[in-house]
All heavy atoms as TSV, in Angstrom:
chain	resi	resn	atom	element	x	y	z
A	1	MET	N	N	41.537	-19.102	-95.827
A	1	MET	CA	C	41.571	-17.807	-95.249
A	1	MET	C	C	40.172	-17.308	-94.976
A	1	MET	O	O	39.726	-16.313	-95.485
A	1	MET	CB	C	42.285	-16.815	-96.179
A	1	MET	CG	C	43.395	-16.091	-95.456
A	1	MET	SD	S	44.276	-15.063	-96.603
A	1	MET	CE	C	43.697	-13.486	-96.056
A	2	SER	N	N	39.451	-18.027	-94.192
A	2	SER	CA	C	38.078	-17.647	-93.945
A	2	SER	C	C	37.930	-16.812	-92.665
A	2	SER	O	O	36.813	-16.637	-92.160
A	2	SER	CB	C	37.208	-18.899	-93.820
A	2	SER	OG	O	37.635	-19.667	-92.737
A	3	SER	N	N	39.037	-16.354	-92.052
A	3	SER	CA	C	38.949	-15.547	-90.853
A	3	SER	C	C	38.403	-14.174	-91.158
A	3	SER	O	O	38.685	-13.582	-92.205
A	3	SER	CB	C	40.295	-15.450	-90.193
A	3	SER	OG	O	41.171	-14.751	-91.020
A	4	LYS	N	N	37.574	-13.666	-90.271
A	4	LYS	CA	C	36.971	-12.339	-90.460
A	4	LYS	C	C	37.983	-11.264	-90.208
A	4	LYS	O	O	38.756	-11.331	-89.256
A	4	LYS	CB	C	35.772	-12.174	-89.521
A	4	LYS	CG	C	34.665	-13.161	-89.733
A	4	LYS	CD	C	33.929	-12.839	-91.007
A	4	LYS	CE	C	32.784	-13.821	-91.208
A	4	LYS	NZ	N	32.086	-13.582	-92.411
A	5	LEU	N	N	37.965	-10.259	-91.048
A	5	LEU	CA	C	38.855	-9.112	-90.843
A	5	LEU	C	C	38.105	-7.993	-90.128
A	5	LEU	O	O	36.911	-7.834	-90.301
A	5	LEU	CB	C	39.342	-8.594	-92.215
A	5	LEU	CG	C	40.274	-9.483	-92.987
A	5	LEU	CD1	C	40.554	-8.884	-94.341
A	5	LEU	CD2	C	41.556	-9.728	-92.244
A	6	THR	N	N	38.846	-7.250	-89.368
A	6	THR	CA	C	38.252	-6.078	-88.715
A	6	THR	C	C	37.935	-5.028	-89.747
A	6	THR	O	O	38.533	-5.051	-90.858
A	6	THR	CB	C	39.206	-5.497	-87.649
A	6	THR	OG1	O	40.357	-5.020	-88.318
A	6	THR	CG2	C	39.577	-6.569	-86.608
A	7	PRO	N	N	37.055	-4.076	-89.473
A	7	PRO	CA	C	36.783	-3.046	-90.466
A	7	PRO	C	C	38.023	-2.266	-90.868
A	7	PRO	O	O	38.184	-1.928	-92.049
A	7	PRO	CB	C	35.775	-2.147	-89.744
A	7	PRO	CG	C	35.093	-3.049	-88.760
A	7	PRO	CD	C	36.173	-4.018	-88.314
A	8	GLN	N	N	38.893	-1.998	-89.928
A	8	GLN	CA	C	40.134	-1.279	-90.277
A	8	GLN	C	C	41.013	-2.103	-91.199
A	8	GLN	O	O	41.601	-1.597	-92.156
A	8	GLN	CB	C	40.913	-0.935	-88.985
A	8	GLN	CG	C	42.111	-0.078	-89.224
A	8	GLN	CD	C	41.786	1.296	-89.765
A	8	GLN	OE1	O	40.712	1.845	-89.489
A	8	GLN	NE2	N	42.659	1.875	-90.557
A	9	ALA	N	N	41.107	-3.392	-90.958
A	9	ALA	CA	C	41.905	-4.261	-91.840
A	9	ALA	C	C	41.305	-4.334	-93.239
A	9	ALA	O	O	42.038	-4.395	-94.220
A	9	ALA	CB	C	42.034	-5.661	-91.228
A	10	ARG	N	N	39.985	-4.353	-93.326
A	10	ARG	CA	C	39.335	-4.375	-94.664
A	10	ARG	C	C	39.638	-3.068	-95.394
A	10	ARG	O	O	39.847	-3.087	-96.624
A	10	ARG	CB	C	37.834	-4.548	-94.511
A	10	ARG	CG	C	37.465	-6.022	-94.333
A	10	ARG	CD	C	36.003	-6.177	-94.332
A	10	ARG	NE	N	35.561	-5.807	-92.997
A	10	ARG	CZ	C	34.322	-5.629	-92.605
A	10	ARG	NH1	N	33.348	-5.783	-93.456
A	10	ARG	NH2	N	34.018	-5.316	-91.384
A	11	ARG	N	N	39.638	-1.960	-94.674
A	11	ARG	CA	C	39.973	-0.686	-95.342
A	11	ARG	C	C	41.391	-0.701	-95.894
A	11	ARG	O	O	41.663	-0.262	-97.002
A	11	ARG	CB	C	39.812	0.497	-94.342
A	11	ARG	CG	C	38.400	0.882	-94.100
A	11	ARG	CD	C	38.300	2.104	-93.225
A	11	ARG	NE	N	37.051	2.069	-92.515
A	11	ARG	CZ	C	36.899	1.792	-91.219
A	11	ARG	NH1	N	37.952	1.585	-90.468
A	11	ARG	NH2	N	35.704	1.746	-90.678
A	12	TRP	N	N	42.336	-1.159	-95.076
A	12	TRP	CA	C	43.734	-1.235	-95.497
A	12	TRP	C	C	43.872	-2.190	-96.723
A	12	TRP	O	O	44.600	-1.905	-97.647
A	12	TRP	CB	C	44.629	-1.702	-94.367
A	12	TRP	CG	C	45.071	-0.598	-93.518
A	12	TRP	CD1	C	44.647	-0.300	-92.252
A	12	TRP	CD2	C	45.977	0.450	-93.860
A	12	TRP	NE1	N	45.223	0.836	-91.783
A	12	TRP	CE2	C	46.062	1.322	-92.763
A	12	TRP	CE3	C	46.701	0.755	-94.987
A	12	TRP	CZ2	C	46.874	2.475	-92.794
A	12	TRP	CZ3	C	47.516	1.883	-95.004
A	12	TRP	CH2	C	47.578	2.731	-93.890
A	13	ARG	N	N	43.186	-3.319	-96.685
A	13	ARG	CA	C	43.254	-4.262	-97.794
A	13	ARG	C	C	42.741	-3.597	-99.079
A	13	ARG	O	O	43.313	-3.726	-100.150
A	13	ARG	CB	C	42.428	-5.513	-97.491
A	13	ARG	CG	C	42.456	-6.513	-98.598
A	13	ARG	CD	C	41.540	-7.679	-98.357
A	13	ARG	NE	N	40.164	-7.193	-98.253
A	13	ARG	CZ	C	39.160	-7.898	-97.881
A	13	ARG	NH1	N	39.324	-9.145	-97.507
A	13	ARG	NH2	N	37.939	-7.400	-97.858
A	14	THR	N	N	41.618	-2.839	-98.951
A	14	THR	CA	C	41.056	-2.160	-100.111
A	14	THR	C	C	42.033	-1.097	-100.631
A	14	THR	O	O	42.244	-0.991	-101.863
A	14	THR	CB	C	39.739	-1.488	-99.741
A	14	THR	OG1	O	38.861	-2.521	-99.210
A	14	THR	CG2	C	39.096	-0.805	-100.942
A	15	ILE	N	N	42.639	-0.331	-99.763
A	15	ILE	CA	C	43.574	0.700	-100.171
A	15	ILE	C	C	44.806	0.079	-100.866
A	15	ILE	O	O	45.222	0.508	-101.927
A	15	ILE	CB	C	44.004	1.530	-98.964
A	15	ILE	CG1	C	42.825	2.402	-98.509
A	15	ILE	CG2	C	45.215	2.409	-99.308
A	15	ILE	CD1	C	43.052	3.095	-97.191
A	16	ILE	N	N	45.332	-0.964	-100.277
A	16	ILE	CA	C	46.545	-1.619	-100.834
A	16	ILE	C	C	46.212	-2.235	-102.184
A	16	ILE	O	O	47.055	-2.256	-103.105
A	16	ILE	CB	C	47.079	-2.655	-99.825
A	16	ILE	CG1	C	47.718	-1.924	-98.634
A	16	ILE	CG2	C	48.107	-3.555	-100.491
A	16	ILE	CD1	C	48.081	-2.838	-97.510
A	17	PHE	N	N	45.042	-2.742	-102.367
A	17	PHE	CA	C	44.679	-3.377	-103.616
A	17	PHE	C	C	44.373	-2.370	-104.701
A	17	PHE	O	O	44.740	-2.559	-105.858
A	17	PHE	CB	C	43.437	-4.258	-103.408
A	17	PHE	CG	C	42.992	-4.993	-104.605
A	17	PHE	CD1	C	43.677	-6.126	-105.056
A	17	PHE	CD2	C	41.916	-4.578	-105.346
A	17	PHE	CE1	C	43.331	-6.829	-106.174
A	17	PHE	CE2	C	41.527	-5.259	-106.508
A	17	PHE	CZ	C	42.239	-6.375	-106.916
A	18	THR	N	N	43.732	-1.237	-104.381
A	18	THR	CA	C	43.287	-0.319	-105.387
A	18	THR	C	C	44.323	0.749	-105.785
A	18	THR	O	O	44.251	1.284	-106.918
A	18	THR	CB	C	42.011	0.417	-104.999
A	18	THR	OG1	O	42.220	1.094	-103.738
A	18	THR	CG2	C	40.876	-0.538	-104.900
A	19	LEU	N	N	45.260	1.075	-104.934
A	19	LEU	CA	C	46.236	2.105	-105.262
A	19	LEU	C	C	47.068	1.810	-106.496
A	19	LEU	O	O	47.242	2.684	-107.352
A	19	LEU	CB	C	47.137	2.392	-104.067
A	19	LEU	CG	C	46.585	3.441	-103.095
A	19	LEU	CD1	C	47.581	3.623	-101.925
A	19	LEU	CD2	C	46.325	4.747	-103.784
A	20	PRO	N	N	47.602	0.615	-106.680
A	20	PRO	CA	C	48.350	0.346	-107.925
A	20	PRO	C	C	47.467	0.435	-109.186
A	20	PRO	O	O	47.920	0.936	-110.208
A	20	PRO	CB	C	48.866	-1.068	-107.734
A	20	PRO	CG	C	48.839	-1.316	-106.281
A	20	PRO	CD	C	47.727	-0.476	-105.737
A	21	ILE	N	N	46.233	0.023	-109.065
A	21	ILE	CA	C	45.333	0.102	-110.231
A	21	ILE	C	C	45.056	1.549	-110.574
A	21	ILE	O	O	45.119	1.949	-111.766
A	21	ILE	CB	C	44.023	-0.643	-109.924
A	21	ILE	CG1	C	44.322	-2.147	-109.768
A	21	ILE	CG2	C	43.002	-0.458	-111.061
A	21	ILE	CD1	C	43.161	-2.957	-109.259
A	22	ILE	N	N	44.757	2.362	-109.590
A	22	ILE	CA	C	44.560	3.783	-109.818
A	22	ILE	C	C	45.806	4.460	-110.371
A	22	ILE	O	O	45.700	5.311	-111.300
A	22	ILE	CB	C	44.089	4.480	-108.534
A	22	ILE	CG1	C	42.698	3.976	-108.134
A	22	ILE	CG2	C	44.098	5.990	-108.672
A	22	ILE	CD1	C	42.222	4.437	-106.761
A	23	GLY	N	N	46.959	4.106	-109.850
A	23	GLY	CA	C	48.208	4.721	-110.336
A	23	GLY	C	C	48.512	4.396	-111.777
A	23	GLY	O	O	48.822	5.300	-112.570
A	24	VAL	N	N	48.387	3.148	-112.167
A	24	VAL	CA	C	48.668	2.757	-113.559
A	24	VAL	C	C	47.646	3.364	-114.520
A	24	VAL	O	O	48.006	3.876	-115.572
A	24	VAL	CB	C	48.684	1.217	-113.670
A	24	VAL	CG1	C	48.728	0.797	-115.130
A	24	VAL	CG2	C	49.882	0.663	-112.925
A	25	THR	N	N	46.378	3.363	-114.114
A	25	THR	CA	C	45.337	3.929	-114.967
A	25	THR	C	C	45.567	5.441	-115.130
A	25	THR	O	O	45.456	5.968	-116.269
A	25	THR	CB	C	43.947	3.715	-114.325
A	25	THR	OG1	O	43.754	2.314	-114.127
A	25	THR	CG2	C	42.851	4.249	-115.230
A	26	SER	N	N	45.915	6.132	-114.084
A	26	SER	CA	C	46.205	7.560	-114.170
A	26	SER	C	C	47.385	7.867	-115.089
A	26	SER	O	O	47.363	8.769	-115.899
A	26	SER	CB	C	46.472	8.164	-112.808
A	26	SER	OG	O	45.386	7.963	-111.966
A	27	PHE	N	N	48.423	7.020	-114.987
A	27	PHE	CA	C	49.608	7.238	-115.811
A	27	PHE	C	C	49.305	7.015	-117.290
A	27	PHE	O	O	49.722	7.778	-118.131
A	27	PHE	CB	C	50.736	6.306	-115.347
A	27	PHE	CG	C	52.001	6.428	-116.113
A	27	PHE	CD1	C	52.731	7.583	-116.046
A	27	PHE	CD2	C	52.445	5.434	-116.957
A	27	PHE	CE1	C	53.919	7.730	-116.768
A	27	PHE	CE2	C	53.586	5.542	-117.674
A	27	PHE	CZ	C	54.353	6.719	-117.579
A	28	VAL	N	N	48.546	5.978	-117.583
A	28	VAL	CA	C	48.172	5.687	-118.987
A	28	VAL	C	C	47.313	6.795	-119.518
A	28	VAL	O	O	47.532	7.267	-120.663
A	28	VAL	CB	C	47.467	4.323	-119.077
A	28	VAL	CG1	C	46.845	4.143	-120.462
A	28	VAL	CG2	C	48.441	3.210	-118.791
A	29	LEU	N	N	46.335	7.273	-118.772
A	29	LEU	CA	C	45.500	8.379	-119.243
A	29	LEU	C	C	46.284	9.676	-119.373
A	29	LEU	O	O	46.038	10.459	-120.323
A	29	LEU	CB	C	44.309	8.562	-118.289
A	29	LEU	CG	C	43.262	7.496	-118.313
A	29	LEU	CD1	C	42.218	7.706	-117.257
A	29	LEU	CD2	C	42.612	7.403	-119.681
A	30	TYR	N	N	47.262	9.917	-118.515
A	30	TYR	CA	C	48.117	11.090	-118.627
A	30	TYR	C	C	48.919	11.041	-119.945
A	30	TYR	O	O	48.977	12.012	-120.676
A	30	TYR	CB	C	49.075	11.190	-117.450
A	30	TYR	CG	C	50.174	12.182	-117.629
A	30	TYR	CD1	C	49.891	13.553	-117.412
A	30	TYR	CD2	C	51.440	11.804	-117.977
A	30	TYR	CE1	C	50.903	14.510	-117.583
A	30	TYR	CE2	C	52.455	12.752	-118.160
A	30	TYR	CZ	C	52.177	14.101	-117.964
A	30	TYR	OH	O	53.165	15.005	-118.105
A	31	LYS	N	N	49.511	9.898	-120.237
A	31	LYS	CA	C	50.275	9.769	-121.466
A	31	LYS	C	C	49.366	9.956	-122.680
A	31	LYS	O	O	49.759	10.575	-123.677
A	31	LYS	CB	C	50.948	8.411	-121.572
A	31	LYS	CG	C	52.113	8.235	-120.649
A	31	LYS	CD	C	53.002	7.026	-120.911
A	31	LYS	CE	C	52.347	5.812	-121.314
A	31	LYS	NZ	N	53.196	4.648	-121.458
A	32	ARG	N	N	48.123	9.468	-122.607
A	32	ARG	CA	C	47.255	9.520	-123.746
A	32	ARG	C	C	46.732	10.936	-123.960
A	32	ARG	O	O	46.706	11.430	-125.082
A	32	ARG	CB	C	46.080	8.577	-123.496
A	32	ARG	CG	C	45.451	8.126	-124.785
A	32	ARG	CD	C	44.259	7.257	-124.581
A	32	ARG	NE	N	44.604	5.951	-124.068
A	32	ARG	CZ	C	43.701	5.105	-123.577
A	32	ARG	NH1	N	42.465	5.403	-123.555
A	32	ARG	NH2	N	44.081	3.918	-123.153
A	33	HIS	N	N	46.316	11.641	-122.911
A	33	HIS	CA	C	45.663	12.950	-123.082
A	33	HIS	C	C	46.669	14.114	-123.092
A	33	HIS	O	O	46.532	15.009	-123.884
A	33	HIS	CB	C	44.616	13.158	-121.963
A	33	HIS	CG	C	43.426	12.297	-122.097
A	33	HIS	ND1	N	42.509	12.466	-123.094
A	33	HIS	CD2	C	42.994	11.218	-121.396
A	33	HIS	CE1	C	41.567	11.583	-122.973
A	33	HIS	NE2	N	41.852	10.784	-121.963
A	34	VAL	N	N	47.654	14.078	-122.212
A	34	VAL	CA	C	48.580	15.195	-122.149
A	34	VAL	C	C	49.695	15.060	-123.139
A	34	VAL	O	O	49.996	16.059	-123.833
A	34	VAL	CB	C	49.171	15.331	-120.694
A	34	VAL	CG1	C	50.180	16.410	-120.612
A	34	VAL	CG2	C	48.032	15.587	-119.716
A	35	LEU	N	N	50.286	13.908	-123.252
A	35	LEU	CA	C	51.406	13.752	-124.163
A	35	LEU	C	C	50.979	13.387	-125.573
A	35	LEU	O	O	51.778	13.380	-126.492
A	35	LEU	CB	C	52.348	12.652	-123.628
A	35	LEU	CG	C	52.954	12.927	-122.226
A	35	LEU	CD1	C	53.846	11.770	-121.801
A	35	LEU	CD2	C	53.685	14.229	-122.206
A	36	GLY	N	N	49.700	13.048	-125.759
A	36	GLY	CA	C	49.192	12.798	-127.107
A	36	GLY	C	C	49.547	11.417	-127.651
A	36	GLY	O	O	49.521	11.227	-128.878
A	37	GLN	N	N	49.903	10.491	-126.810
A	37	GLN	CA	C	50.222	9.151	-127.289
A	37	GLN	C	C	48.929	8.441	-127.748
A	37	GLN	O	O	47.908	8.499	-127.123
A	37	GLN	CB	C	50.851	8.351	-126.144
A	37	GLN	CG	C	51.579	7.132	-126.579
A	37	GLN	CD	C	52.308	6.479	-125.439
A	37	GLN	OE1	O	51.676	6.172	-124.436
A	37	GLN	NE2	N	53.628	6.301	-125.565
A	38	PRO	N	N	48.976	7.741	-128.897
A	38	PRO	CA	C	47.769	7.102	-129.391
A	38	PRO	C	C	47.373	5.908	-128.534
A	38	PRO	O	O	48.226	5.317	-127.840
A	38	PRO	CB	C	48.125	6.660	-130.791
A	38	PRO	CG	C	49.607	6.530	-130.775
A	38	PRO	CD	C	50.093	7.568	-129.793
A	39	ARG	N	N	46.112	5.557	-128.582
A	39	ARG	CA	C	45.587	4.432	-127.835
A	39	ARG	C	C	46.101	3.145	-128.433
A	39	ARG	O	O	46.229	2.999	-129.664
A	39	ARG	CB	C	44.073	4.458	-127.898
A	39	ARG	CG	C	43.388	3.379	-127.131
A	39	ARG	CD	C	41.903	3.533	-127.256
A	39	ARG	NE	N	41.265	2.398	-126.650
A	39	ARG	CZ	C	40.003	2.098	-126.756
A	39	ARG	NH1	N	39.233	2.882	-127.468
A	39	ARG	NH2	N	39.498	1.068	-126.158
A	40	ARG	N	N	46.500	2.208	-127.576
A	40	ARG	CA	C	46.992	0.906	-128.078
A	40	ARG	C	C	45.844	0.115	-128.636
A	40	ARG	O	O	44.735	0.080	-128.075
A	40	ARG	CB	C	47.665	0.118	-126.952
A	40	ARG	CG	C	48.959	0.754	-126.526
A	40	ARG	CD	C	49.554	0.004	-125.364
A	40	ARG	NE	N	49.820	-1.360	-125.699
A	40	ARG	CZ	C	50.249	-2.277	-124.852
A	40	ARG	NH1	N	50.507	-1.921	-123.608
A	40	ARG	NH2	N	50.447	-3.521	-125.210
A	41	THR	N	N	46.082	-0.600	-129.730
A	41	THR	CA	C	45.051	-1.448	-130.320
A	41	THR	C	C	45.669	-2.803	-130.575
A	41	THR	O	O	46.853	-2.953	-130.726
A	41	THR	CB	C	44.554	-0.863	-131.667
A	41	THR	OG1	O	45.638	-0.683	-132.541
A	41	THR	CG2	C	43.861	0.476	-131.466
A	42	LEU	N	N	44.802	-3.776	-130.617
A	42	LEU	CA	C	45.251	-5.130	-130.931
A	42	LEU	C	C	45.394	-5.268	-132.439
A	42	LEU	O	O	44.572	-4.788	-133.183
A	42	LEU	CB	C	44.242	-6.177	-130.433
A	42	LEU	CG	C	44.122	-6.272	-128.903
A	42	LEU	CD1	C	42.968	-7.184	-128.561
A	42	LEU	CD2	C	45.390	-6.776	-128.316
A	43	PRO	N	N	46.466	-5.886	-132.899
A	43	PRO	CA	C	46.620	-6.107	-134.327
A	43	PRO	C	C	45.557	-7.083	-134.834
A	43	PRO	O	O	45.345	-8.135	-134.234
A	43	PRO	CB	C	48.023	-6.687	-134.469
A	43	PRO	CG	C	48.343	-7.262	-133.149
A	43	PRO	CD	C	47.565	-6.472	-132.128
A	44	THR	N	N	44.929	-6.725	-135.924
A	44	THR	CA	C	43.899	-7.583	-136.474
A	44	THR	C	C	44.170	-7.818	-137.939
A	44	THR	O	O	44.924	-7.086	-138.585
A	44	THR	CB	C	42.485	-6.951	-136.342
A	44	THR	OG1	O	42.479	-5.747	-137.075
A	44	THR	CG2	C	42.151	-6.709	-134.908
A	45	ASP	N	N	43.555	-8.848	-138.449
A	45	ASP	CA	C	43.641	-9.161	-139.866
A	45	ASP	C	C	42.627	-8.311	-140.652
A	45	ASP	O	O	42.672	-8.303	-141.879
A	45	ASP	CB	C	43.332	-10.639	-140.050
A	45	ASP	CG	C	44.303	-11.266	-141.043
A	45	ASP	OD1	O	45.335	-10.690	-141.317
A	45	ASP	OD2	O	43.962	-12.371	-141.498
A	46	LEU	N	N	41.779	-7.612	-139.941
A	46	LEU	CA	C	40.703	-6.866	-140.568
A	46	LEU	C	C	41.241	-5.723	-141.433
A	46	LEU	O	O	40.607	-5.347	-142.416
A	46	LEU	CB	C	39.749	-6.329	-139.522
A	46	LEU	CG	C	38.405	-5.841	-139.961
A	46	LEU	CD1	C	37.636	-6.987	-140.608
A	46	LEU	CD2	C	37.610	-5.322	-138.793
A	47	GLU	N	N	42.400	-5.176	-141.061
A	47	GLU	CA	C	42.981	-4.048	-141.817
A	47	GLU	C	C	43.363	-4.484	-143.255
A	47	GLU	O	O	43.264	-3.746	-144.173
A	47	GLU	CB	C	44.182	-3.484	-141.100
A	47	GLU	CG	C	43.786	-2.874	-139.753
A	47	GLU	CD	C	44.902	-2.820	-138.743
A	47	GLU	OE1	O	45.995	-3.354	-139.030
A	47	GLU	OE2	O	44.691	-2.232	-137.688
A	48	ARG	N	N	43.860	-5.710	-143.376
A	48	ARG	CA	C	44.298	-6.204	-144.663
A	48	ARG	C	C	43.186	-6.860	-145.472
A	48	ARG	O	O	43.071	-6.696	-146.680
A	48	ARG	CB	C	45.417	-7.206	-144.519
A	48	ARG	CG	C	46.733	-6.513	-144.208
A	48	ARG	CD	C	47.834	-7.527	-144.143
A	48	ARG	NE	N	47.781	-8.155	-142.808
A	48	ARG	CZ	C	48.433	-9.213	-142.433
A	48	ARG	NH1	N	49.155	-9.839	-143.286
A	48	ARG	NH2	N	48.330	-9.660	-141.206
A	49	HIS	N	N	42.315	-7.628	-144.768
A	49	HIS	CA	C	41.308	-8.402	-145.479
A	49	HIS	C	C	39.919	-8.089	-144.963
A	49	HIS	O	O	39.062	-8.960	-144.877
A	49	HIS	CB	C	41.573	-9.912	-145.277
A	49	HIS	CG	C	42.951	-10.344	-145.704
A	49	HIS	ND1	N	43.341	-10.373	-147.008
A	49	HIS	CD2	C	44.036	-10.699	-144.973
A	49	HIS	CE1	C	44.587	-10.768	-147.102
A	49	HIS	NE2	N	45.022	-10.994	-145.859
A	50	GLY	N	N	39.657	-6.867	-144.598
A	50	GLY	CA	C	38.394	-6.472	-143.973
A	50	GLY	C	C	37.180	-6.705	-144.861
A	50	GLY	O	O	36.189	-7.314	-144.417
A	51	SER	N	N	37.250	-6.274	-146.086
A	51	SER	CA	C	36.059	-6.369	-146.963
A	51	SER	C	C	35.779	-7.823	-147.299
A	51	SER	O	O	34.628	-8.233	-147.462
A	51	SER	CB	C	36.272	-5.554	-148.239
A	51	SER	OG	O	37.402	-6.010	-148.933
A	52	GLU	N	N	36.825	-8.645	-147.438
A	52	GLU	CA	C	36.621	-10.057	-147.733
A	52	GLU	C	C	35.940	-10.768	-146.579
A	52	GLU	O	O	35.032	-11.576	-146.767
A	52	GLU	CB	C	37.962	-10.753	-147.998
A	52	GLU	CG	C	38.666	-10.182	-149.220
A	52	GLU	CD	C	40.127	-10.679	-149.297
A	52	GLU	OE1	O	40.468	-11.580	-148.539
A	52	GLU	OE2	O	40.855	-10.164	-150.117
A	53	LYS	N	N	36.353	-10.433	-145.332
A	53	LYS	CA	C	35.768	-11.082	-144.183
A	53	LYS	C	C	34.304	-10.676	-144.003
A	53	LYS	O	O	33.452	-11.454	-143.665
A	53	LYS	CB	C	36.538	-10.751	-142.907
A	53	LYS	CG	C	37.852	-11.483	-142.831
A	53	LYS	CD	C	38.496	-11.291	-141.516
A	53	LYS	CE	C	39.769	-12.119	-141.489
A	53	LYS	NZ	N	40.234	-12.371	-140.147
A	54	ILE	N	N	33.991	-9.377	-144.225
A	54	ILE	CA	C	32.638	-8.906	-144.103
A	54	ILE	C	C	31.773	-9.559	-145.156
A	54	ILE	O	O	30.620	-9.996	-144.893
A	54	ILE	CB	C	32.575	-7.379	-144.223
A	54	ILE	CG1	C	33.225	-6.789	-142.997
A	54	ILE	CG2	C	31.159	-6.893	-144.362
A	54	ILE	CD1	C	33.406	-5.289	-143.047
A	55	ALA	N	N	32.274	-9.730	-146.381
A	55	ALA	CA	C	31.510	-10.406	-147.408
A	55	ALA	C	C	31.252	-11.846	-147.057
A	55	ALA	O	O	30.158	-12.388	-147.316
A	55	ALA	CB	C	32.266	-10.291	-148.748
A	56	THR	N	N	32.221	-12.507	-146.425
A	56	THR	CA	C	32.025	-13.894	-146.023
A	56	THR	C	C	30.976	-14.017	-144.947
A	56	THR	O	O	30.201	-14.975	-144.926
A	56	THR	CB	C	33.349	-14.495	-145.483
A	56	THR	OG1	O	34.457	-13.902	-146.157
A	56	THR	CG2	C	33.396	-15.965	-145.701
A	57	ILE	N	N	30.944	-13.048	-144.056
A	57	ILE	CA	C	29.934	-13.096	-142.998
A	57	ILE	C	C	28.528	-12.969	-143.570
A	57	ILE	O	O	27.617	-13.672	-143.228
A	57	ILE	CB	C	30.202	-11.951	-141.960
A	57	ILE	CG1	C	31.470	-12.298	-141.189
A	57	ILE	CG2	C	29.039	-11.837	-140.988
A	57	ILE	CD1	C	31.965	-11.160	-140.305
A	58	TYR	N	N	28.388	-12.059	-144.522
A	58	TYR	CA	C	27.089	-11.801	-145.121
A	58	TYR	C	C	26.647	-13.021	-145.950
A	58	TYR	O	O	25.492	-13.380	-145.919
A	58	TYR	CB	C	27.070	-10.566	-145.978
A	58	TYR	CG	C	26.955	-9.297	-145.170
A	58	TYR	CD1	C	27.920	-8.277	-145.250
A	58	TYR	CD2	C	25.853	-9.102	-144.336
A	58	TYR	CE1	C	27.760	-7.150	-144.479
A	58	TYR	CE2	C	25.733	-7.953	-143.598
A	58	TYR	CZ	C	26.689	-6.976	-143.682
A	58	TYR	OH	O	26.576	-5.835	-142.922
A	59	THR	N	N	27.559	-13.632	-146.688
A	59	THR	CA	C	27.130	-14.759	-147.555
A	59	THR	C	C	26.997	-16.034	-146.782
A	59	THR	O	O	26.306	-16.932	-147.238
A	59	THR	CB	C	28.182	-14.945	-148.678
A	59	THR	OG1	O	29.433	-15.135	-148.106
A	59	THR	CG2	C	28.202	-13.735	-149.627
A	60	ALA	N	N	27.603	-16.128	-145.598
A	60	ALA	CA	C	27.525	-17.388	-144.822
A	60	ALA	C	C	26.094	-17.567	-144.251
A	60	ALA	O	O	25.681	-18.710	-144.041
A	60	ALA	CB	C	28.534	-17.412	-143.685
A	61	GLY	N	N	25.356	-16.505	-144.027
A	61	GLY	CA	C	24.081	-16.610	-143.413
A	61	GLY	C	C	22.949	-16.856	-144.404
A	61	GLY	O	O	21.790	-17.099	-144.019
A	62	GLU	N	N	23.229	-16.786	-145.697
A	62	GLU	CA	C	22.182	-16.935	-146.681
A	62	GLU	C	C	21.756	-18.386	-146.834
A	62	GLU	O	O	22.577	-19.298	-146.830
A	62	GLU	CB	C	22.675	-16.413	-148.047
A	62	GLU	CG	C	22.889	-14.940	-148.061
A	62	GLU	CD	C	23.479	-14.472	-149.389
A	62	GLU	OE1	O	23.669	-15.260	-150.277
A	62	GLU	OE2	O	23.711	-13.269	-149.471
A	63	GLY	N	N	20.449	-18.619	-146.944
A	63	GLY	CA	C	19.925	-19.942	-147.232
A	63	GLY	C	C	19.813	-20.831	-146.003
A	63	GLY	O	O	19.607	-22.016	-146.125
A	64	LYS	N	N	19.966	-20.300	-144.841
A	64	LYS	CA	C	19.889	-21.130	-143.617
A	64	LYS	C	C	18.639	-20.781	-142.856
A	64	LYS	O	O	18.684	-20.275	-141.735
A	64	LYS	CB	C	21.117	-20.933	-142.731
A	64	LYS	CG	C	22.376	-21.431	-143.370
A	64	LYS	CD	C	23.535	-21.332	-142.435
A	64	LYS	CE	C	24.798	-21.893	-143.084
A	64	LYS	NZ	N	25.945	-21.783	-142.208
A	65	GLY	N	N	17.501	-21.007	-143.448
A	65	GLY	CA	C	16.255	-20.802	-142.750
A	65	GLY	C	C	15.800	-19.352	-142.673
A	65	GLY	O	O	14.911	-19.019	-141.917
A	66	GLU	N	N	16.372	-18.495	-143.485
A	66	GLU	CA	C	15.971	-17.101	-143.484
A	66	GLU	C	C	14.818	-16.951	-144.461
A	66	GLU	O	O	14.973	-16.918	-145.689
A	66	GLU	CB	C	17.140	-16.206	-143.902
A	66	GLU	CG	C	18.246	-16.170	-142.908
A	66	GLU	CD	C	19.358	-15.234	-143.373
A	66	GLU	OE1	O	19.206	-14.582	-144.407
A	66	GLU	OE2	O	20.377	-15.192	-142.710
A	67	SER	N	N	13.630	-16.928	-143.935
A	67	SER	CA	C	12.444	-16.772	-144.799
A	67	SER	C	C	11.684	-15.545	-144.345
A	67	SER	O	O	11.631	-15.204	-143.173
A	67	SER	CB	C	11.564	-18.018	-144.750
A	67	SER	OG	O	11.112	-18.231	-143.441
A	68	GLY	N	N	11.035	-14.926	-145.314
A	68	GLY	CA	C	10.287	-13.746	-145.007
A	68	GLY	C	C	9.021	-13.967	-144.256
A	68	GLY	O	O	8.584	-13.229	-143.399
A	69	GLY	N	N	8.352	-15.116	-144.526
A	69	GLY	CA	C	7.038	-15.384	-143.893
A	69	GLY	C	C	7.139	-16.421	-142.779
A	69	GLY	O	O	6.984	-17.600	-143.026
A	70	ARG	N	N	7.435	-15.966	-141.590
A	70	ARG	CA	C	7.514	-16.894	-140.444
A	70	ARG	C	C	6.116	-17.150	-139.906
A	70	ARG	O	O	5.257	-16.262	-139.939
A	70	ARG	CB	C	8.373	-16.316	-139.364
A	70	ARG	CG	C	9.842	-16.353	-139.730
A	70	ARG	CD	C	10.660	-16.052	-138.503
A	70	ARG	NE	N	12.067	-16.311	-138.865
A	70	ARG	CZ	C	13.057	-16.151	-137.991
A	70	ARG	NH1	N	12.775	-15.738	-136.787
A	70	ARG	NH2	N	14.241	-16.437	-138.338
A	71	VAL	N	N	5.905	-18.334	-139.399
A	71	VAL	CA	C	4.608	-18.695	-138.839
A	71	VAL	C	C	4.663	-18.580	-137.325
A	71	VAL	O	O	5.540	-18.788	-136.639
A	71	VAL	CB	C	4.229	-20.102	-139.240
A	71	VAL	CG1	C	2.915	-20.497	-138.562
A	71	VAL	CG2	C	4.174	-20.232	-140.711
């Protein structure tokens, strides 16, 4: 589909492509701000094992070339 579109056709393509995105975004924001629905979040393991994971991250980096006096 390498044919060139006229400026009017490009405008229509842009409008047809962006209207559904604008509509869905507006609806989600309306539900969130006006109706007070909470923001959707992804379920994570951090809620149950958060402190353990953070401790593992901190201890995993120890002893791997971390020296105070770099040359």
